[in-house]
C-alpha positions in Angstrom: 21.6 29.1 72.9 25.0 30.2 74.0 26.6 28.7 70.8 24.0 30.3 68.5 25.5 31.0 65.0 25.4 34.6 63.8 25.2 33.7 60.1 24.3 30.6 58.0 24.3 29.9 54.3 21.9 27.3 52.7 22.8 25.8 49.4 19.9 24.2 47.6 19.3 25.1 43.9 16.5 22.9 42.7 14.0 21.5 42.1 10.8 23.3 43.1 9.6 20.5 45.3 13.0 20.3 47.1 13.2 24.0 47.7 9.7 23.8 49.1 11.0 21.2 51.5 13.7 23.6 52.7 11.2 26.2 53.9 10.3 24.3 57.1 14.0 24.2 57.9 14.2 28.0 57.5 11.4 28.5 60.0 13.0 26.0 62.4 16.3 28.0 62.3 14.5 31.4 62.6 12.4 30.2 65.6 15.6 29.2 67.4 17.6 32.2 66.5 15.5 35.2 65.5 18.5 37.4 64.8 20.2 34.9 62.5 21.7 36.3 59.3 20.4 33.7 56.9 21.4 33.5 53.3 20.3 31.0 50.6 22.0 30.1 47.3 19.1 29.1 45.0 18.2 28.8 41.3 16.1 31.3 39.4 12.9 29.3 39.5 13.2 28.6 43.2 13.9 32.3 43.8 10.8 33.4 41.9 8.7 31.0 44.0 10.1 32.0 47.4 11.1 35.6 46.9 9.8 37.5 49.9 10.4 34.8 52.4 11.0 36.9 55.6 14.5 37.1 56.9 16.2 35.3 54.0 18.8 36.9 51.7 18.6 35.1 48.4 21.6 34.6 46.0 20.3 33.2 42.7 22.7 31.2 40.7 22.1 30.3 37.0 23.9 27.0 36.1 24.4 28.2 32.6 26.9 30.8 33.8 29.3 28.1 35.0 32.5 29.0 36.9 32.2 32.7 36.0 28.8 32.8 37.6 30.2 31.1 40.7 32.9 33.7 41.0 30.3 36.4 40.6 28.1 34.9 43.2 31.0 34.8 45.7 31.3 38.5 45.4 27.7 38.9 46.5 28.2 37.0 49.8 28.8 39.1 52.9 31.9 37.2 54.2 32.7 34.1 56.1 29.6 32.2 57.5 29.5 30.3 60.7 28.2 27.3 58.8 27.2 26.3 55.3 24.4 23.8 54.9 25.2 22.0 51.7 21.9 20.3 50.9 22.6 19.2 47.3 25.0 16.4 46.2 25.2 17.1 42.4 28.7 17.9 41.2 27.8 21.4 40.1 26.4 22.2 43.5 29.4 20.7 45.2 31.8 22.8 43.1 29.6 25.9 43.8 29.9 25.2 47.5 33.7 25.7 47.3 33.0 29.4 46.6 31.1 29.8 49.9 33.5 30.7 52.8 32.3 28.9 56.0 34.0 27.4 59.1 31.6 24.5 59.3 30.5 22.8 56.1 27.6 20.4 56.8 26.6 17.9 54.2 24.9 14.5 53.7 25.9 11.2 55.3 28.0 8.8 53.3 25.1 6.7 52.1 23.6 9.7 50.2 26.8 11.4 49.2 27.9 11.3 45.5 29.8 13.3 43.0 32.7 14.0 45.4 30.4 15.5 48.0 32.6 14.4 50.9 35.5 16.6 49.6 33.5 19.8 50.0 32.2 19.3 53.6 33.6 18.7 57.1 30.5 17.5 58.9 27.6 15.2 58.0 24.0 14.9 59.0 22.8 11.6 60.6 22.4 8.5 58.3 18.7 7.9 58.7 17.3 5.8 55.9 13.6 5.3 55.4 12.6 9.0 56.0 10.9 11.5 53.7 13.1 14.0 51.8 11.7 16.8 53.8 12.8 15.2 57.0 16.2 14.5 55.6 16.6 18.2 54.8 15.2 19.1 58.2 17.9 17.1 59.9 20.5 19.6 58.6 19.8 21.6 61.8 20.9 18.7 64.0 24.6 19.3 63.9 23.8 22.9 65.0 22.1 21.6 68.1 18.5 21.8 67.0 15.8 19.4 66.0 13.0 20.0 63.5 10.0 18.8 65.5 7.4 20.8 63.7 6.8 21.4 60.0 5.6 24.8 58.9 5.6 26.3 55.4 3.9 29.6 55.2 5.1 30.2 51.6 5.4 33.9 50.7 2.3 34.3 48.4 1.2 37.9 47.8 -2.5 38.9 48.0 -2.4 39.8 44.4 -1.7 36.1 43.6 -4.7 35.0 45.6 -6.8 37.7 43.8 -5.7 36.4 40.4 -6.5 32.8 41.4 -9.9 33.8 42.8 -10.8 35.4 39.4 -10.3 32.2 37.4 -13.7 30.6 38.1 -16.8 31.4 40.2 -16.7 30.8 43.9 -19.9 28.7 43.8 -18.9 25.9 46.2 -18.4 23.4 43.4 -15.5 21.1 44.2 -12.4 21.4 41.9 -10.2 18.6 40.6 -7.1 20.3 39.4 -4.8 18.3 37.1 -1.1 19.2 37.0 -0.1 16.5 34.6 3.7 16.9 34.2 6.9 16.4 36.2 10.2 17.6 34.9 11.2 13.9 34.9 9.2 12.6 31.9 9.3 9.0 33.0 7.2 10.0 36.1 4.4 11.3 33.8 1.0 9.6 33.4 -0.9 9.3 30.2 -3.4 11.8 28.7 -6.2 9.3 28.1 -6.0 8.2 31.7 -6.1 11.7 33.0 -9.1 12.3 30.7 -11.0 9.3 32.0 -10.4 10.3 35.6 -11.5 13.9 34.8 -14.7 12.7 33.1 -15.4 10.5 36.1 -15.1 13.5 38.5 -17.0 15.8 36.2 -19.9 13.3 36.1 -20.1 13.7 39.9 -20.3 17.4 39.7 -16.7 18.5 40.0 -15.1 21.3 38.0 -12.0 20.2 36.1 -9.0 22.6 35.9 -5.8 22.0 34.1 -2.6 23.8 35.2 1.0 23.8 34.3 4.0 25.7 33.0 4.9 27.1 29.6 7.0 24.2 28.2 6.1 22.4 25.0 5.6 19.2 26.9 3.0 20.7 29.3 1.2 22.4 26.5 1.0 19.2 24.5 -0.1 17.1 27.5 -2.9 19.6 28.3 -4.1 19.6 24.8 -4.1 15.8 24.6 -6.1 15.6 27.9 -8.7 18.2 26.8 -9.1 16.5 23.4 -9.9 13.2 25.0 -12.3 14.5 27.6 -16.1 14.6 27.1 -16.6 17.1 29.9 -15.7 20.8 29.8 -12.3 21.8 31.3 -10.8 25.1 32.3 -7.3 25.2 30.8 -4.9 27.5 32.7 -1.7 25.9 31.5 0.9 28.5 30.9 -1.3 31.3 32.3 0.1 31.6 35.8 3.4 32.7 37.3 5.4 30.9 40.0 4.0 33.4 42.5 0.4 32.7 41.4 0.9 28.9 41.3 0.6 28.3 45.1 -2.5 30.4 45.2 -4.0 28.5 42.3 -3.2 25.1 43.9 -4.6 26.4 47.2 -8.0 27.0 45.5 -8.3 23.4 44.3 -10.2 20.8 46.3 -7.9 18.0 45.2 -4.8 18.1 43.0 -3.9 15.1 40.8 -0.3 15.0 39.7 2.8 12.8 39.4 5.8 13.3 41.7 6.4 16.9 40.9 7.0 20.4 42.2 3.2 21.2 42.1 2.6 18.2 44.3 4.8 19.6 47.1 3.6 23.2 46.6 0.0 22.0 46.8 0.7 20.1 50.0 2.5 23.1 51.5 -0.6 25.2 50.8 -2.8 22.7 52.6 -4.5 21.1 49.5 -4.9 17.4 49.4 -3.1 15.5 46.6 -3.9 12.5 44.5 -0.4 11.5 43.8 0.5 9.1 41.0 3.5 7.0 42.0 5.3 4.1 40.3 8.7 5.6 39.3 9.3 6.9 42.9 8.4 5.9 46.4 5.6 8.1 47.9 6.9 7.4 51.4 10.1 9.2 50.4 8.9 11.8 48.0 5.1 11.9 48.1 2.9 14.7 49.5 4.4 15.0 53.0 1.3 15.7 55.0 -1.1 13.0 53.7 -0.6 10.0 51.5 -4.2 8.6 51.8 -5.2 9.7 48.3 -2.1 8.6 46.5 -1.7 5.7 44.1 1.3 3.6 45.1 2.6 1.2 42.4 6.3 1.6 43.4 6.6 -2.0 44.7 5.0 -3.4 41.6 7.5 -1.3 39.5 10.4 -2.7 41.6 9.3 -6.2 41.1 8.7 -5.8 37.3 11.6 -3.7 36.3 14.3 -4.5 38.9 13.2 -8.0 39.8 13.0 -7.5 43.5 10.5 -6.0 46.0 10.8 -2.4 47.0 11.8 -3.4 50.5 15.1 -4.7 49.0 16.0 -1.5 47.1 18.3 1.1 48.5 16.2 3.9 50.0 15.6 6.6 47.3 16.0 4.3 44.3 14.0 5.7 41.4 12.6 3.5 38.7 12.3 6.1 35.9 12.0 3.8 32.9 9.9 3.6 29.8 6.4 2.2 30.6 6.7 2.3 34.4 3.7 4.7 34.8 1.5 2.2 32.9 1.4 0.4 36.2 -0.9 3.2 37.5 -4.2 2.4 36.0 -7.3 4.6 35.5 -9.1 2.4 38.0 -6.4 3.1 40.6 -6.8 6.8 40.2 -10.6 6.6 40.3 -10.4 4.5 43.5 -8.2 7.2 45.1 -10.6 9.9 44.0 -13.5 8.0 45.5 -11.6 7.5 48.8 -11.4 11.3 48.9 -15.1 11.7 48.2 -16.0 9.1 50.9 -13.9 11.1 53.4 -15.6 14.4 52.5 -19.3 13.7 52.0 -20.1 17.4 52.3 -18.6 17.9 48.9 -21.1 15.6 47.1 -23.0 17.3 44.3 
């Protein structure tokens, strides 16, 4: 293209699911402009996950460093960019964007803007309600004259990570139900006794059960509670992997059960099917992008019970992160979703 930019800066700090959604946009930009000088301002966890993504210069920012960290980050930038893609509307990210010199400053449409977002940008992406978060992020290339018509991840996972994942249990052909029980948003999280009941149901049908998660006290407590209430054996890998090993671990699962979380989107990016548990958030907006067939969707029931209106009357993107909302997702719901997967994959029957 004759108007191809020479340099672009992406600003998206968190969370892990959202930075995973940015990767297809990176590939779209790079396919159009192979010589593009591409920079990405990102948080530390996102950087650990995506470090090694070809053709991207990462600039990690730690929110704990405040304005001093913003000034320090400015000194690492190469100069004035042709465009900044400001893909985060939180106030901290908006202020951080002011330290990025760029002629064009592309941000969200007015319906999704908040925290003074409009003061830090001079162009907006199209207002297109009713689409997945990944597609909204993908539309940031449209003011540049592109369209994201294919979605491709190819996360940078080293062979050593696949080797580590391969050593965690025998490669005996037995299907694996992997439980990643926690989101960073606690009101999205399901209940240990219900995870345990689903796991025992799967184990009774010959599936291996694996728990995974990070090193937080919440994840450790949740995993212990699930294991304590299970009758079947479980392989507990919570806190034992790194962010580079996590995609390889999720790729080795047959089916991953999780609430709306980073591991949900990483698993989807690695090609693993997801049994998503949704009531606090709308799976059509933030569920596993490639396949919703095995998700439990109680978002409309949550809207009616907690907000007194159907989901169709809510503003797109409304979250219902309230006490008790995930109780709407029953054990029977999850077992039915698991059985839908089994029915679609009869070769996995044991």
